[in-house]
N, CA, C and O atoms as CSV, one atom per row, in Angstrom:
chain,resi,resn,atom,element,x,y,z
A,1,MET,N,N,28.279,-49.681,30.480
A,1,MET,CA,C,29.209,-50.507,31.219
A,1,MET,C,C,29.225,-50.013,32.669
A,1,MET,O,O,29.201,-48.812,32.935
A,2,LYS,N,N,29.266,-50.953,33.578
A,2,LYS,CA,C,29.313,-50.616,35.004
A,2,LYS,C,C,30.602,-51.165,35.610
A,2,LYS,O,O,30.874,-52.365,35.561
A,3,ILE,N,N,31.382,-50.258,36.177
A,3,ILE,CA,C,32.640,-50.632,36.820
A,3,ILE,C,C,32.478,-50.391,38.313
A,3,ILE,O,O,32.087,-49.306,38.744
A,4,GLU,N,N,32.786,-51.419,39.094
A,4,GLU,CA,C,32.697,-51.288,40.543
A,4,GLU,C,C,34.078,-51.484,41.160
A,4,GLU,O,O,34.823,-52.390,40.786
A,5,ILE,N,N,34.397,-50.616,42.109
A,5,ILE,CA,C,35.627,-50.736,42.869
A,5,ILE,C,C,35.226,-51.216,44.263
A,5,ILE,O,O,34.514,-50.522,44.989
A,6,LEU,N,N,35.687,-52.401,44.621
A,6,LEU,CA,C,35.326,-52.992,45.912
A,6,LEU,C,C,36.410,-52.698,46.935
A,6,LEU,O,O,37.588,-52.976,46.708
A,7,GLY,N,N,36.000,-52.131,48.064
A,7,GLY,CA,C,36.965,-51.836,49.118
A,7,GLY,C,C,36.363,-50.937,50.174
A,7,GLY,O,O,35.336,-50.295,49.955
A,8,THR,N,N,37.008,-50.901,51.308
A,8,THR,CA,C,36.467,-50.176,52.450
A,8,THR,C,C,36.895,-48.715,52.508
A,8,THR,O,O,36.603,-48.032,53.490
A,9,GLY,N,N,37.564,-48.233,51.502
A,9,GLY,CA,C,37.953,-46.828,51.474
A,9,GLY,C,C,39.421,-46.585,51.766
A,9,GLY,O,O,39.819,-45.457,52.057
A,10,CYS,N,N,40.216,-47.613,51.694
A,10,CYS,CA,C,41.650,-47.468,51.954
A,10,CYS,C,C,42.330,-46.719,50.802
A,10,CYS,O,O,41.724,-46.473,49.759
A,11,LYS,N,N,43.568,-46.371,51.012
A,11,LYS,CA,C,44.360,-45.631,50.021
A,11,LYS,C,C,44.430,-46.382,48.690
A,11,LYS,O,O,44.298,-45.780,47.625
A,12,LYS,N,N,44.636,-47.699,48.758
A,12,LYS,CA,C,44.742,-48.505,47.538
A,12,LYS,C,C,43.420,-48.520,46.768
A,12,LYS,O,O,43.406,-48.465,45.538
A,13,CYS,N,N,42.313,-48.594,47.504
A,13,CYS,CA,C,40.995,-48.612,46.866
A,13,CYS,C,C,40.744,-47.301,46.133
A,13,CYS,O,O,40.238,-47.296,45.011
A,14,LYS,N,N,41.096,-46.199,46.769
A,14,LYS,CA,C,40.904,-44.887,46.159
A,14,LYS,C,C,41.771,-44.734,44.908
A,14,LYS,O,O,41.336,-44.146,43.918
A,15,LYS,N,N,42.981,-45.256,44.951
A,15,LYS,CA,C,43.883,-45.181,43.800
A,15,LYS,C,C,43.339,-46.007,42.635
A,15,LYS,O,O,43.409,-45.579,41.483
A,16,LEU,N,N,42.797,-47.189,42.932
A,16,LEU,CA,C,42.220,-48.027,41.880
A,16,LEU,C,C,41.020,-47.315,41.247
A,16,LEU,O,O,40.826,-47.377,40.033
A,17,GLU,N,N,40.225,-46.645,42.067
A,17,GLU,CA,C,39.086,-45.891,41.544
A,17,GLU,C,C,39.570,-44.780,40.607
A,17,GLU,O,O,39.010,-44.591,39.527
A,18,GLU,N,N,40.597,-44.054,41.015
A,18,GLU,CA,C,41.172,-42.993,40.168
A,18,GLU,C,C,41.668,-43.571,38.846
A,18,GLU,O,O,41.416,-43.008,37.781
A,19,ASN,N,N,42.375,-44.696,38.921
A,19,ASN,CA,C,42.924,-45.320,37.716
A,19,ASN,C,C,41.812,-45.809,36.785
A,19,ASN,O,O,41.938,-45.716,35.564
A,20,ALA,N,N,40.730,-46.328,37.359
A,20,ALA,CA,C,39.603,-46.793,36.547
A,20,ALA,C,C,38.958,-45.617,35.823
A,20,ALA,O,O,38.636,-45.716,34.639
A,21,LYS,N,N,38.771,-44.509,36.528
A,21,LYS,CA,C,38.189,-43.320,35.897
A,21,LYS,C,C,39.098,-42.792,34.790
A,21,LYS,O,O,38.624,-42.359,33.740
A,22,GLU,N,N,40.389,-42.832,35.031
A,22,GLU,CA,C,41.358,-42.396,34.020
A,22,GLU,C,C,41.277,-43.277,32.779
A,22,GLU,O,O,41.315,-42.772,31.657
A,23,ALA,N,N,41.166,-44.588,32.970
A,23,ALA,CA,C,41.074,-45.525,31.842
A,23,ALA,C,C,39.806,-45.280,31.034
A,23,ALA,O,O,39.845,-45.285,29.803
A,24,VAL,N,N,38.694,-45.068,31.708
A,24,VAL,CA,C,37.422,-44.815,31.035
A,24,VAL,C,C,37.505,-43.526,30.222
A,24,VAL,O,O,37.106,-43.486,29.059
A,25,GLN,N,N,38.026,-42.479,30.849
A,25,GLN,CA,C,38.149,-41.190,30.167
A,25,GLN,C,C,39.097,-41.279,28.968
A,25,GLN,O,O,38.821,-40.722,27.906
A,26,SER,N,N,40.195,-41.972,29.147
A,26,SER,CA,C,41.192,-42.105,28.090
A,26,SER,C,C,40.631,-42.813,26.861
A,26,SER,O,O,40.924,-42.438,25.726
A,27,LEU,N,N,39.811,-43.853,27.105
A,27,LEU,CA,C,39.237,-44.612,25.993
A,27,LEU,C,C,37.960,-43.978,25.447
A,27,LEU,O,O,37.538,-44.286,24.333
A,28,GLY,N,N,37.344,-43.090,26.233
A,28,GLY,CA,C,36.113,-42.448,25.801
A,28,GLY,C,C,34.922,-43.389,25.758
A,28,GLY,O,O,34.010,-43.199,24.954
A,29,VAL,N,N,34.921,-44.401,26.616
A,29,VAL,CA,C,33.809,-45.355,26.647
A,29,VAL,C,C,32.719,-44.874,27.604
A,29,VAL,O,O,32.975,-44.099,28.525
A,30,GLU,N,N,31.491,-45.356,27.362
A,30,GLU,CA,C,30.369,-45.062,28.249
A,30,GLU,C,C,30.438,-46.026,29.426
A,30,GLU,O,O,30.243,-47.231,29.266
A,31,ALA,N,N,30.713,-45.490,30.597
A,31,ALA,CA,C,30.821,-46.348,31.778
A,31,ALA,C,C,30.604,-45.534,33.039
A,31,ALA,O,O,30.929,-44.348,33.092
A,32,THR,N,N,30.052,-46.184,34.051
A,32,THR,CA,C,29.953,-45.570,35.368
A,32,THR,C,C,30.943,-46.276,36.276
A,32,THR,O,O,31.081,-47.499,36.237
A,33,VAL,N,N,31.625,-45.498,37.086
A,33,VAL,CA,C,32.567,-46.054,38.058
A,33,VAL,C,C,31.961,-45.820,39.430
A,33,VAL,O,O,31.721,-44.685,39.842
A,34,GLU,N,N,31.721,-46.919,40.123
A,34,GLU,CA,C,31.035,-46.865,41.408
A,34,GLU,C,C,31.893,-47.493,42.498
A,34,GLU,O,O,32.494,-48.548,42.292
A,35,LYS,N,N,31.948,-46.855,43.637
A,35,LYS,CA,C,32.704,-47.374,44.791
A,35,LYS,C,C,31.757,-48.190,45.649
A,35,LYS,O,O,30.687,-47.709,46.021
A,36,VAL,N,N,32.137,-49.418,45.966
A,36,VAL,CA,C,31.330,-50.303,46.811
A,36,VAL,C,C,32.099,-50.558,48.098
A,36,VAL,O,O,33.154,-51.191,48.084
A,37,GLU,N,N,31.568,-50.062,49.210
A,37,GLU,CA,C,32.242,-50.211,50.497
A,37,GLU,C,C,31.526,-51.169,51.444
A,37,GLU,O,O,32.046,-51.492,52.512
A,38,ASP,N,N,30.335,-51.625,51.055
A,38,ASP,CA,C,29.547,-52.529,51.894
A,38,ASP,C,C,30.180,-53.924,51.892
A,38,ASP,O,O,30.262,-54.582,50.855
A,39,MET,N,N,30.623,-54.360,53.071
A,39,MET,CA,C,31.316,-55.655,53.168
A,39,MET,C,C,30.457,-56.827,52.707
A,39,MET,O,O,30.975,-57.782,52.127
A,40,LYS,N,N,29.159,-56.766,52.956
A,40,LYS,CA,C,28.270,-57.858,52.533
A,40,LYS,C,C,28.277,-57.978,51.002
A,40,LYS,O,O,28.359,-59.076,50.453
A,41,THR,N,N,28.191,-56.841,50.339
A,41,THR,CA,C,28.215,-56.838,48.874
A,41,THR,C,C,29.556,-57.347,48.356
A,41,THR,O,O,29.603,-58.130,47.407
A,42,ILE,N,N,30.641,-56.903,48.978
A,42,ILE,CA,C,31.977,-57.345,48.581
A,42,ILE,C,C,32.091,-58.866,48.744
A,42,ILE,O,O,32.629,-59.546,47.870
A,43,MET,N,N,31.592,-59.387,49.844
A,43,MET,CA,C,31.650,-60.832,50.091
A,43,MET,C,C,30.791,-61.612,49.092
A,43,MET,O,O,31.128,-62.741,48.735
A,44,GLU,N,N,29.686,-61.017,48.640
A,44,GLU,CA,C,28.830,-61.686,47.656
A,44,GLU,C,C,29.579,-61.925,46.343
A,44,GLU,O,O,29.278,-62.873,45.617
A,45,TYR,N,N,30.538,-61.078,46.046
A,45,TYR,CA,C,31.381,-61.275,44.858
A,45,TYR,C,C,32.471,-62.314,45.115
A,45,TYR,O,O,33.164,-62.724,44.184
A,46,GLY,N,N,32.626,-62.737,46.356
A,46,GLY,CA,C,33.660,-63.713,46.690
A,46,GLY,C,C,35.039,-63.098,46.811
A,46,GLY,O,O,36.046,-63.806,46.777
A,47,VAL,N,N,35.089,-61.781,46.953
A,47,VAL,CA,C,36.363,-61.082,47.046
A,47,VAL,C,C,36.844,-61.109,48.490
A,47,VAL,O,O,36.163,-60.619,49.391
A,48,MET,N,N,38.017,-61.682,48.700
A,48,MET,CA,C,38.576,-61.801,50.047
A,48,MET,C,C,39.706,-60.802,50.271
A,48,MET,O,O,40.115,-60.563,51.408
A,49,SER,N,N,40.206,-60.223,49.191
A,49,SER,CA,C,41.322,-59.286,49.275
A,49,SER,C,C,40.991,-58.053,48.434
A,49,SER,O,O,40.764,-58.153,47.228
A,50,THR,N,N,40.967,-56.898,49.083
A,50,THR,CA,C,40.641,-55.671,48.360
A,50,THR,C,C,41.912,-54.908,48.031
A,50,THR,O,O,42.931,-55.129,48.686
A,51,PRO,N,N,41.897,-54.046,47.076
A,51,PRO,CA,C,40.726,-53.626,46.307
A,51,PRO,C,C,40.353,-54.637,45.233
A,51,PRO,O,O,41.177,-55.431,44.778
A,52,GLY,N,N,39.090,-54.581,44.846
A,52,GLY,CA,C,38.605,-55.453,43.792
A,52,GLY,C,C,38.074,-54.628,42.633
A,52,GLY,O,O,37.514,-53.549,42.830
A,53,LEU,N,N,38.250,-55.138,41.438
A,53,LEU,CA,C,37.737,-54.486,40.233
A,53,LEU,C,C,36.696,-55.406,39.607
A,53,LEU,O,O,36.982,-56.558,39.278
A,54,VAL,N,N,35.481,-54.878,39.448
A,54,VAL,CA,C,34.384,-55.644,38.864
A,54,VAL,C,C,33.864,-54.871,37.655
A,54,VAL,O,O,33.572,-53.679,37.748
A,55,ILE,N,N,33.753,-55.554,36.535
A,55,ILE,CA,C,33.228,-54.931,35.324
A,55,ILE,C,C,32.009,-55.728,34.873
A,55,ILE,O,O,32.094,-56.921,34.583
A,56,ASP,N,N,30.874,-55.036,34.824
A,56,ASP,CA,C,29.594,-55.650,34.447
A,56,ASP,C,C,29.321,-56.942,35.219
A,56,ASP,O,O,28.880,-57.939,34.649
A,57,GLY,N,N,29.589,-56.906,36.518
A,57,GLY,CA,C,29.276,-58.024,37.395
A,57,GLY,C,C,30.308,-59.130,37.431
A,57,GLY,O,O,30.113,-60.126,38.129
A,58,VAL,N,N,31.404,-58.984,36.696
A,58,VAL,CA,C,32.450,-60.013,36.644
A,58,VAL,C,C,33.706,-59.489,37.335
A,58,VAL,O,O,34.224,-58.429,36.982
A,59,VAL,N,N,34.188,-60.241,38.322
A,59,VAL,CA,C,35.400,-59.848,39.041
A,59,VAL,C,C,36.596,-60.018,38.110
A,59,VAL,O,O,36.841,-61.105,37.588
A,60,LYS,N,N,37.341,-58.921,37.909
A,60,LYS,CA,C,38.497,-58.954,37.010
A,60,LYS,C,C,39.827,-58.961,37.766
A,60,LYS,O,O,40.834,-59.454,37.258
A,61,SER,N,N,39.823,-58.409,38.989
A,61,SER,CA,C,41.066,-58.313,39.739
A,61,SER,C,C,40.755,-58.160,41.219
A,61,SER,O,O,39.765,-57.531,41.593
A,62,THR,N,N,41.617,-58.744,42.068
A,62,THR,CA,C,41.491,-58.559,43.513
A,62,THR,C,C,42.872,-58.399,44.128
A,62,THR,O,O,43.853,-58.976,43.660
A,63,GLY,N,N,42.923,-57.602,45.186
A,63,GLY,CA,C,44.134,-57.495,45.979
A,63,GLY,C,C,45.272,-56.688,45.401
A,63,GLY,O,O,46.375,-56.698,45.947
A,64,LYS,N,N,45.023,-55.977,44.287
A,64,LYS,CA,C,46.111,-55.172,43.743
A,64,LYS,C,C,45.554,-53.922,43.073
A,64,LYS,O,O,44.400,-53.880,42.648
A,65,VAL,N,N,46.400,-52.919,42.992
A,65,VAL,CA,C,46.031,-51.660,42.350
A,65,VAL,C,C,46.515,-51.715,40.916
A,65,VAL,O,O,47.709,-51.585,40.645
A,66,LEU,N,N,45.579,-51.909,40.000
A,66,LEU,CA,C,45.929,-51.948,38.589
A,66,LEU,C,C,46.164,-50.536,38.074
A,66,LEU,O,O,45.509,-49.591,38.513
A,67,LYS,N,N,47.090,-50.397,37.153
A,67,LYS,CA,C,47.337,-49.117,36.504
A,67,LYS,C,C,46.240,-48.901,35.452
A,67,LYS,O,O,45.587,-49.847,35.014
A,68,ALA,N,N,46.057,-47.656,35.065
A,68,ALA,CA,C,45.043,-47.335,34.056
A,68,ALA,C,C,45.248,-48.157,32.781
A,68,ALA,O,O,44.284,-48.621,32.174
A,69,GLU,N,N,46.501,-48.332,32.384
A,69,GLU,CA,C,46.808,-49.105,31.174
A,69,GLU,C,C,46.327,-50.555,31.298
A,69,GLU,O,O,45.851,-51.138,30.324
A,70,ASP,N,N,46.452,-51.134,32.496
A,70,ASP,CA,C,45.999,-52.509,32.716
A,70,ASP,C,C,44.477,-52.593,32.687
A,70,ASP,O,O,43.908,-53.552,32.165
A,71,ILE,N,N,43.824,-51.581,33.253
A,71,ILE,CA,C,42.353,-51.565,33.276
A,71,ILE,C,C,41.794,-51.430,31.868
A,71,ILE,O,O,40.758,-52.013,31.550
A,72,LYS,N,N,42.473,-50.668,31.032
A,72,LYS,CA,C,42.037,-50.484,29.645
A,72,LYS,C,C,41.891,-51.823,28.916
A,72,LYS,O,O,41.001,-51.984,28.080
A,73,LYS,N,N,42.754,-52.767,29.230
A,73,LYS,CA,C,42.719,-54.081,28.576
A,73,LYS,C,C,41.415,-54.810,28.869
A,73,LYS,O,O,40.944,-55.591,28.042
A,74,PHE,N,N,40.819,-54.563,30.052
A,74,PHE,CA,C,39.554,-55.202,30.411
A,74,PHE,C,C,38.371,-54.486,29.768
A,74,PHE,O,O,37.301,-55.073,29.605
A,75,LEU,N,N,38.561,-53.226,29.404
A,75,LEU,CA,C,37.466,-52.445,28.846
A,75,LEU,C,C,37.339,-52.673,27.357
A,75,LEU,O,O,36.463,-52.093,26.716
């Protein structure tokens, strides 16, 4: 599983990345969590509001910091 956090490195983006890693660790699933800061790549996903959460190429959330418990539901 590939999890991407879309954002330019702001505080909210970093928090979403932490929460995603926590969710993965908590569930014990095989997944990589990758930070994507390239605006062109972010725009290719159609994300206009960061942070964005992408799981296996599918945008699951934009513009908000999901808690680890919320991310678990997508995993």
